[in-house]
N, C-alpha and C positions, 0 to 999 in steps of 0.2 A: 558269318563269324563276326560281323559288326565292323565298325570303322576303326576300332582300336588297333594300333600297330604294336605288335609284341616285340620286346627287346630281343636281340639276337642271342644274348647270353641265356635268356630264359628258354628260348627254343632249343638251343644246343644242349643245355643241361637236361631238359626234359627228354629230348631225343635220345641222348646217350643212356639215360636211365631206363626209358621204356624200350629201347632197342634190345637191351640185355634182358629185360623182364619178359617182353612179349615173344622174342625169338632168342632163346638161350644160345643157339648156335652162333649168334653174332656177338656174344658177350665178350669173348677174348680173342678177337682177331682184327685184322687191319681194315675190315669193311666199315667199322665205326669211324676210323680215321678218314676214309674216303667219303663216307656219309657226311661227316663234319665239314670237310672241304666243299662238297657240293652244296650243302645248305648255306654256307657262307657266301659262295658265289651266286646262288639263286637269290639270297636275301639282298645282295648288292645289286644284282641285275633288276630285281623287282622293287627296289627302294623300300624294303620292309614288308612287301606283300609277296609271300611265297606262292600262294595258289594262283594259277594262271600265268606264271612266269616261266619262260623257256630259256634255256641256256645251251648254246652251241659250243662244243668243245671237242677237239680231236682226242682220241684215246692216248696217243703218244704225248701230247701236251699235258694231258691229265696225269699220265705216268710220271713225267718229269716234275710236275708241280708237287705231287705227293711223295715222290722219291721211291717209286716202285717200278717193276717192269710192266710193259704194256700187256703182256700175257696175263700177269697176275691181276692187273686192273680189270681185264675182261672177266676173269673168274669172280672177282669181288663184285663187279657190277651185276653179274648174273645172280649172285646171292642176294644183293640188295633189291634187285627187281623181283625175284621170286618171293622175297619177304614182303614186298609191297611198299618199301620206303621210297624208292624212286622209280620213275618210268623213263626208259631211254630207248632210242632207236636211231639207226643210221640210215638215212635215205639213200637210195641207189641213184647215182649220177647218170647222165646221158651216155657216158662211155662204159657203163656197166660196173664201175667201181663204187664202193661204199664211201659216202661223204662223212663229214664230221658228225659226231653223235649229238643228238638233241635230248636234253634232260629236262624233266619237270617233276613236280611233287607227286609221289605215289599215294595210294589209298591209306596206308598206315600213317604216313606223315600228315595227311589231311585230317585223319582221325585225331591225331595228337594236337594239331593246330586248332581244331574245333574245341577240344577239351580245354586247351589253354585260353581260348577266346571266351569260353563260357565261365571260366574262373573269375571270381570277383577280384578287381584290382585291389592291392593292399592299400589300406587307408594310412595316410601319413599322420602320425600323432600330432595333435595340436597342443601348443603350449599356452597355458593360461596367462592372462595379462597380469594377474595378481601374483605376488610372491607367496608361495605356499609355505615357506619356512623363514623364520627371522634369524638373522645373524647379529648378535649383540656385540661381538668383537670382530675386528677386521681379520681377514685371512692373511697368511704370511705374504702372499703376493700383494695384497692391498697395503700391508704395512711397508713393504719395500717401495711401492709407488709413492706413498705418502712421504717417506724419508727422502726419496729422490726429489720430489716436488719442493720440500722444505729446503733442501740444499741448493736447489736452483735459485731460490729467492733470497738466500743469505748473501751478505756482502762478503767479498774476499777478505782474508786476514791481512793485517798490516805488513807482515813479512812478505806476502805475495805481492802486495801493492808496491813495496819497496823494490822488488825485482822488476816490476812492470810499471814504470812511471806513466806511460801513456794511458794505461787502464785507470790509474788514479785520476788523471786529468779528465778523462771521459766521464767517470762517475761523479766528479765534482761538478762538471758542466751539467749533468743530468739533474743534480740536486738543485742547482741554481735555476734551471728552467722550471722545475716543479714549484719552487718557492715563488717565482714570478707568475706562474699560472694561478696560484692561490690568491694573489693580491687582486682586489677589484679594480 
């Protein structure tokens, strides 16, 4: 599949599309929601690599996370496994009870990942260094910026300086300093 890591949203979007297309019985039921949850967890566990990643999760925990009953999770997992989207099994413990389920990518999901991996990555459009069109008059935003710039460099009016005598003293001192700097 190559070393390129596919984005999770790309995988999820393609999975939900092709799950309904390849297996119409999965089109409108909660197995796609369960599949989405498992893919997210596998993607997280494998740090972006789904193939070869294993996820251990109890059916009860899975039911709580997805918001469904444990029995319904069992039915949905059987559907997803029969369709080939996931592979799961529960190992038998020493005391004869079943342990937490171990999930991994199924053959259909591998098929989809290979398809996505072979797809050429989208090229980002490059912007040319040269300006392709000329603007002879400034845009309204540029006009506003020019006006603000001009107002910033204007001296305050005499009425404002009368209200703020300290500003008048500061401006007069600045003019004196500039005149001294000009003299050699």
